[in-house]
A tleap script that builds the chain and sets N, CA, C and O, in Angstrom:
source leaprc.protein.ff14SB
mol = sequence {
  NMET LYS ILE VAL GLY PRO PRO GLY PHE LEU
  VAL SER VAL LEU GLU ASP LEU LYS ARG SER
  ARG ARG VAL VAL PRO LEU ARG ALA ASP ASP
  GLN LEU SER VAL GLY GLU VAL TYR VAL LEU
  VAL PRO THR GLY ARG ALA HIE CYS LYS VAL
  MET ASP ALA ASP VAL GLY ILE ILE GLU ALA
  VAL LEU SER GLN SER LYS ASP LYS ASP LYS
  ARG CYS TYR CCYS
}
set mol.1.N position { 0.868 -1.164 0.143 }
set mol.1.CA position { -0.200 0.627 -0.079 }
set mol.1.C position { 0.961 1.230 0.349 }
set mol.1.O position { 1.823 0.948 1.181 }
set mol.2.N position { 0.709 2.399 -0.657 }
set mol.2.CA position { 1.389 3.443 -0.646 }
set mol.2.C position { 0.470 4.540 -0.192 }
set mol.2.O position { -0.761 4.565 -0.207 }
set mol.3.N position { 1.340 5.448 0.218 }
set mol.3.CA position { 1.323 6.164 1.304 }
set mol.3.C position { 0.773 7.260 0.723 }
set mol.3.O position { 1.287 7.733 -0.291 }
set mol.4.N position { -0.398 7.830 1.318 }
set mol.4.CA position { -1.092 9.107 0.706 }
set mol.4.C position { -2.034 9.828 1.808 }
set mol.4.O position { -3.144 9.505 2.228 }
set mol.5.N position { -1.203 10.908 2.122 }
set mol.5.CA position { -1.774 11.450 3.429 }
set mol.5.C position { -2.729 12.991 3.272 }
set mol.5.O position { -2.850 13.393 2.114 }
set mol.6.N position { -3.135 13.511 3.958 }
set mol.6.CA position { -3.806 14.623 3.469 }
set mol.6.C position { -3.051 15.807 3.288 }
set mol.6.O position { -2.086 16.054 4.012 }
set mol.7.N position { -3.437 16.596 2.328 }
set mol.7.CA position { -2.608 17.427 1.536 }
set mol.7.C position { -2.046 18.711 2.996 }
set mol.7.O position { -2.480 19.360 3.948 }
set mol.8.N position { -0.733 18.371 2.173 }
set mol.8.CA position { 0.010 20.020 3.715 }
set mol.8.C position { 0.311 18.440 4.867 }
set mol.8.O position { 0.061 18.533 6.068 }
set mol.9.N position { 0.534 17.891 4.617 }
set mol.9.CA position { 0.987 16.905 6.148 }
set mol.9.C position { 1.350 15.461 5.708 }
set mol.9.O position { 0.676 14.606 5.133 }
set mol.10.N position { 2.823 15.460 6.226 }
set mol.10.CA position { 3.643 13.788 6.181 }
set mol.10.C position { 3.220 13.018 7.489 }
set mol.10.O position { 2.740 13.285 8.591 }
set mol.11.N position { 3.543 12.200 6.963 }
set mol.11.CA position { 3.693 10.263 7.573 }
set mol.11.C position { 5.101 10.249 8.424 }
set mol.11.O position { 6.082 9.934 7.750 }
set mol.12.N position { 5.276 10.471 9.456 }
set mol.12.CA position { 6.552 9.856 10.176 }
set mol.12.C position { 6.359 8.853 11.200 }
set mol.12.O position { 5.381 8.994 11.934 }
set mol.13.N position { 7.236 7.720 11.400 }
set mol.13.CA position { 7.203 6.508 12.317 }
set mol.13.C position { 7.649 7.158 13.601 }
set mol.13.O position { 8.696 7.805 13.622 }
set mol.14.N position { 6.869 7.008 14.716 }
set mol.14.CA position { 6.926 7.330 15.433 }
set mol.14.C position { 8.096 6.926 16.384 }
set mol.14.O position { 8.469 7.625 17.326 }
set mol.15.N position { 8.693 5.587 15.996 }
set mol.15.CA position { 9.951 5.104 16.827 }
set mol.15.C position { 10.817 5.903 16.179 }
set mol.15.O position { 11.642 6.366 16.966 }
set mol.16.N position { 10.972 6.260 15.053 }
set mol.16.CA position { 12.255 7.265 14.197 }
set mol.16.C position { 12.146 8.615 14.844 }
set mol.16.O position { 13.178 9.267 15.008 }
set mol.17.N position { 10.962 9.101 15.233 }
set mol.17.CA position { 11.165 10.398 15.822 }
set mol.17.C position { 11.396 10.244 17.197 }
set mol.17.O position { 11.819 11.296 17.677 }
set mol.18.N position { 11.293 9.435 17.930 }
set mol.18.CA position { 11.738 9.579 19.157 }
set mol.18.C position { 13.085 9.156 19.305 }
set mol.18.O position { 13.803 9.697 20.145 }
set mol.19.N position { 13.527 8.182 18.525 }
set mol.19.CA position { 14.959 7.866 18.015 }
set mol.19.C position { 16.042 9.239 18.090 }
set mol.19.O position { 16.860 9.587 18.942 }
set mol.20.N position { 15.698 9.720 17.006 }
set mol.20.CA position { 16.732 10.808 16.041 }
set mol.20.C position { 16.134 12.071 16.500 }
set mol.20.O position { 16.725 13.069 16.088 }
set mol.21.N position { 14.602 12.384 17.621 }
set mol.21.CA position { 14.784 13.578 17.157 }
set mol.21.C position { 13.654 14.562 16.715 }
set mol.21.O position { 12.891 15.361 17.259 }
set mol.22.N position { 13.894 14.160 15.606 }
set mol.22.CA position { 13.825 14.848 14.270 }
set mol.22.C position { 12.457 14.290 13.582 }
set mol.22.O position { 12.187 13.097 13.724 }
set mol.23.N position { 11.732 15.003 12.960 }
set mol.23.CA position { 10.788 14.831 11.833 }
set mol.23.C position { 10.920 14.224 10.040 }
set mol.23.O position { 10.783 14.768 8.945 }
set mol.24.N position { 11.306 12.615 10.581 }
set mol.24.CA position { 11.831 12.319 9.391 }
set mol.24.C position { 10.229 11.770 8.612 }
set mol.24.O position { 9.431 10.947 9.060 }
set mol.25.N position { 10.164 12.462 7.493 }
set mol.25.CA position { 9.121 11.692 6.637 }
set mol.25.C position { 9.205 10.732 5.829 }
set mol.25.O position { 10.262 10.731 5.198 }
set mol.26.N position { 8.368 9.754 5.556 }
set mol.26.CA position { 8.275 8.521 4.686 }
set mol.26.C position { 8.254 8.966 3.637 }
set mol.26.O position { 7.768 10.090 3.508 }
set mol.27.N position { 8.787 8.238 2.446 }
set mol.27.CA position { 8.487 8.502 1.204 }
set mol.27.C position { 7.209 7.855 0.835 }
set mol.27.O position { 6.611 7.024 1.518 }
set mol.28.N position { 6.807 8.383 -0.467 }
set mol.28.CA position { 5.253 7.970 -0.808 }
set mol.28.C position { 5.180 6.530 -1.202 }
set mol.28.O position { 4.124 5.899 -1.240 }
set mol.29.N position { 6.247 6.089 -1.466 }
set mol.29.CA position { 6.566 4.442 -1.887 }
set mol.29.C position { 7.082 3.425 -0.750 }
set mol.29.O position { 7.436 2.257 -0.910 }
set mol.30.N position { 7.037 4.092 0.309 }
set mol.30.CA position { 7.293 3.244 1.458 }
set mol.30.C position { 6.352 2.642 1.772 }
set mol.30.O position { 5.210 3.068 1.602 }
set mol.31.N position { 6.696 1.255 2.424 }
set mol.31.CA position { 5.653 0.435 3.016 }
set mol.31.C position { 5.423 0.631 4.749 }
set mol.31.O position { 6.155 0.550 5.736 }
set mol.32.N position { 4.047 0.918 4.507 }
set mol.32.CA position { 3.385 0.527 6.124 }
set mol.32.C position { 3.947 -0.750 6.786 }
set mol.32.O position { 4.173 -1.800 6.184 }
set mol.33.N position { 4.133 -0.540 8.023 }
set mol.33.CA position { 4.665 -1.946 8.847 }
set mol.33.C position { 3.030 -2.486 9.817 }
set mol.33.O position { 2.133 -1.768 10.259 }
set mol.34.N position { 3.103 -3.200 9.839 }
set mol.34.CA position { 1.556 -4.306 11.120 }
set mol.34.C position { 2.378 -3.379 12.198 }
set mol.34.O position { 3.523 -2.929 12.187 }
set mol.35.N position { 1.436 -3.303 13.010 }
set mol.35.CA position { 2.288 -2.583 14.845 }
set mol.35.C position { 3.045 -1.507 15.134 }
set mol.35.O position { 3.388 -1.246 16.287 }
set mol.36.N position { 3.488 -0.525 13.713 }
set mol.36.CA position { 4.340 0.715 13.778 }
set mol.36.C position { 2.948 1.669 14.402 }
set mol.36.O position { 1.755 1.492 14.156 }
set mol.37.N position { 3.272 2.194 14.844 }
set mol.37.CA position { 2.909 3.885 15.286 }
set mol.37.C position { 3.336 4.744 14.466 }
set mol.37.O position { 4.536 4.706 14.194 }
set mol.38.N position { 2.625 5.591 13.944 }
set mol.38.CA position { 2.601 6.507 12.764 }
set mol.38.C position { 1.993 7.651 13.212 }
set mol.38.O position { 1.151 7.416 14.079 }
set mol.39.N position { 2.149 9.034 12.870 }
set mol.39.CA position { 2.425 10.447 13.433 }
set mol.39.C position { 2.163 11.458 11.846 }
set mol.39.O position { 2.938 11.549 10.894 }
set mol.40.N position { 0.574 12.221 12.057 }
set mol.40.CA position { 0.806 12.823 10.648 }
set mol.40.C position { 1.122 14.283 11.391 }
set mol.40.O position { 0.565 14.820 12.349 }
set mol.41.N position { 2.139 14.666 10.635 }
set mol.41.CA position { 3.069 16.130 10.554 }
set mol.41.C position { 2.943 17.648 9.534 }
set mol.41.O position { 3.337 17.827 8.381 }
set mol.42.N position { 2.456 18.303 10.188 }
set mol.42.CA position { 2.593 19.808 9.376 }
set mol.42.C position { 3.813 19.789 8.467 }
set mol.42.O position { 4.901 20.037 8.986 }
set mol.43.N position { 3.748 19.511 7.121 }
set mol.43.CA position { 4.622 19.785 5.874 }
set mol.43.C position { 5.857 20.719 6.419 }
set mol.43.O position { 6.999 20.272 6.311 }
set mol.44.N position { 5.698 21.677 6.853 }
set mol.44.CA position { 6.459 22.778 7.256 }
set mol.44.C position { 7.557 22.193 8.138 }
set mol.44.O position { 8.612 22.812 8.270 }
set mol.45.N position { 7.338 20.950 8.784 }
set mol.45.CA position { 8.045 20.784 10.295 }
set mol.45.C position { 9.072 19.261 9.444 }
set mol.45.O position { 9.531 18.459 10.258 }
set mol.46.N position { 9.284 19.044 8.321 }
set mol.46.CA position { 9.622 17.991 7.956 }
set mol.46.C position { 11.231 18.333 8.384 }
set mol.46.O position { 11.713 19.455 8.228 }
set mol.47.N position { 11.849 17.388 8.850 }
set mol.47.CA position { 13.733 17.311 9.434 }
set mol.47.C position { 13.404 18.424 10.590 }
set mol.47.O position { 14.529 18.747 10.971 }
set mol.48.N position { 12.642 19.030 11.198 }
set mol.48.CA position { 12.671 20.032 12.244 }
set mol.48.C position { 13.012 18.936 13.646 }
set mol.48.O position { 12.834 17.722 13.752 }
set mol.49.N position { 13.468 19.766 14.442 }
set mol.49.CA position { 14.092 19.181 15.929 }
set mol.49.C position { 12.360 18.775 16.715 }
set mol.49.O position { 11.452 19.589 16.885 }
set mol.50.N position { 12.348 17.655 16.984 }
set mol.50.CA position { 10.885 17.830 18.025 }
set mol.50.C position { 11.584 17.792 19.881 }
set mol.50.O position { 12.695 17.398 20.234 }
set mol.51.N position { 10.942 18.109 20.377 }
set mol.51.CA position { 11.174 18.595 21.719 }
set mol.51.C position { 10.826 17.349 22.854 }
set mol.51.O position { 9.782 16.704 22.755 }
set mol.52.N position { 11.381 17.206 23.457 }
set mol.52.CA position { 10.881 16.141 25.032 }
set mol.52.C position { 9.326 16.410 25.181 }
set mol.52.O position { 8.654 15.417 24.902 }
set mol.53.N position { 8.651 17.455 25.533 }
set mol.53.CA position { 7.544 17.892 25.702 }
set mol.53.C position { 6.407 17.085 24.370 }
set mol.53.O position { 5.476 16.303 24.566 }
set mol.54.N position { 6.804 17.507 23.362 }
set mol.54.CA position { 5.983 16.870 22.098 }
set mol.54.C position { 5.878 15.234 22.683 }
set mol.54.O position { 5.018 14.683 23.370 }
set mol.55.N position { 6.921 14.829 22.192 }
set mol.55.CA position { 7.037 13.260 22.551 }
set mol.55.C position { 6.255 12.913 23.841 }
set mol.55.O position { 5.376 12.056 23.750 }
set mol.56.N position { 6.495 13.498 25.027 }
set mol.56.CA position { 5.736 13.121 25.647 }
set mol.56.C position { 4.098 13.012 25.646 }
set mol.56.O position { 3.526 12.106 26.252 }
set mol.57.N position { 3.513 13.860 25.027 }
set mol.57.CA position { 2.212 14.251 24.784 }
set mol.57.C position { 1.817 13.102 23.861 }
set mol.57.O position { 0.798 12.430 24.021 }
set mol.58.N position { 2.778 12.917 22.804 }
set mol.58.CA position { 2.159 11.624 22.038 }
set mol.58.C position { 2.449 10.330 22.469 }
set mol.58.O position { 1.934 9.396 21.853 }
set mol.59.N position { 3.397 10.042 23.694 }
set mol.59.CA position { 3.281 9.003 24.442 }
set mol.59.C position { 2.272 9.101 25.212 }
set mol.59.O position { 1.918 7.997 25.625 }
set mol.60.N position { 1.615 10.011 25.607 }
set mol.60.CA position { 0.225 10.261 26.756 }
set mol.60.C position { -0.779 9.506 26.114 }
set mol.60.O position { -1.406 8.535 26.535 }
set mol.61.N position { -0.846 10.172 24.892 }
set mol.61.CA position { -2.106 9.885 24.219 }
set mol.61.C position { -2.160 8.363 23.586 }
set mol.61.O position { -3.194 7.733 23.360 }
set mol.62.N position { -0.834 7.926 23.356 }
set mol.62.CA position { -0.843 6.411 23.457 }
set mol.62.C position { -1.078 5.778 24.209 }
set mol.62.O position { -1.765 4.776 24.006 }
set mol.63.N position { -0.561 6.132 25.497 }
set mol.63.CA position { -0.960 5.125 27.057 }
set mol.63.C position { -2.566 5.198 27.348 }
set mol.63.O position { -3.124 4.192 27.788 }
set mol.64.N position { -3.223 6.261 27.127 }
set mol.64.CA position { -4.512 6.368 27.423 }
set mol.64.C position { -5.426 5.587 26.326 }
set mol.64.O position { -6.563 5.216 26.617 }
set mol.65.N position { -4.788 5.340 24.901 }
set mol.65.CA position { -5.469 4.464 24.199 }
set mol.65.C position { -5.718 3.372 24.358 }
set mol.65.O position { -6.710 2.650 24.269 }
set mol.66.N position { -3.661 3.198 24.875 }
set mol.66.CA position { -4.134 1.556 25.417 }
set mol.66.C position { -5.081 1.296 26.735 }
set mol.66.O position { -5.863 0.359 26.575 }
set mol.67.N position { -5.128 1.732 27.575 }
set mol.67.CA position { -6.083 1.397 29.012 }
set mol.67.C position { -7.489 1.261 28.180 }
set mol.67.O position { -8.453 0.637 28.624 }
set mol.68.N position { -7.476 1.854 27.060 }
set mol.68.CA position { -9.128 1.976 26.773 }
set mol.68.C position { -9.257 0.783 26.147 }
set mol.68.O position { -10.412 0.357 26.153 }
set mol.69.N position { -8.207 -0.101 25.445 }
set mol.69.CA position { -8.285 -1.066 24.958 }
set mol.69.C position { -8.528 -2.137 25.844 }
set mol.69.O position { -9.030 -3.230 25.583 }
set mol.70.N position { -8.053 -1.633 27.082 }
set mol.70.CA position { -8.247 -3.338 27.730 }
set mol.70.C position { -9.539 -3.377 28.820 }
set mol.70.O position { -9.597 -4.149 29.777 }
set mol.71.N position { -10.846 -2.093 28.361 }
set mol.71.CA position { -12.022 -2.553 28.703 }
set mol.71.C position { -12.596 -3.167 28.462 }
set mol.71.O position { -12.900 -3.248 27.272 }
set mol.72.N position { -13.086 -3.931 29.293 }
set mol.72.CA position { -14.197 -5.181 28.618 }
set mol.72.C position { -15.405 -4.641 28.999 }
set mol.72.O position { -15.742 -4.402 30.158 }
set mol.73.N position { -16.323 -4.373 27.577 }
set mol.73.CA position { -17.665 -3.559 27.959 }
set mol.73.C position { -18.469 -4.890 27.834 }
set mol.73.O position { -19.186 -4.940 26.835 }
set mol.74.N position { -18.484 -5.879 28.583 }
set mol.74.CA position { -19.290 -7.495 28.559 }
set mol.74.C position { -20.613 -7.066 29.662 }
set mol.74.O position { -21.465 -7.904 29.960 }
savepdb mol mol.pdb
quit
């Protein structure tokens, strides 16, 4: 599957963002991997540094999302 995001945004792998502390855009012909977390970032932020606070917000949202998945509505 080819990556086609909304105009004005790029797709970046969360692990790459956390490791390099930069927004690394995926190319249009890159393949998406099951289990990876991707973030949409405004195009103007390509290759920009990411602050620890930004990564912390993303991780907090992911943590909340995982907690919701563990609930049972039986």
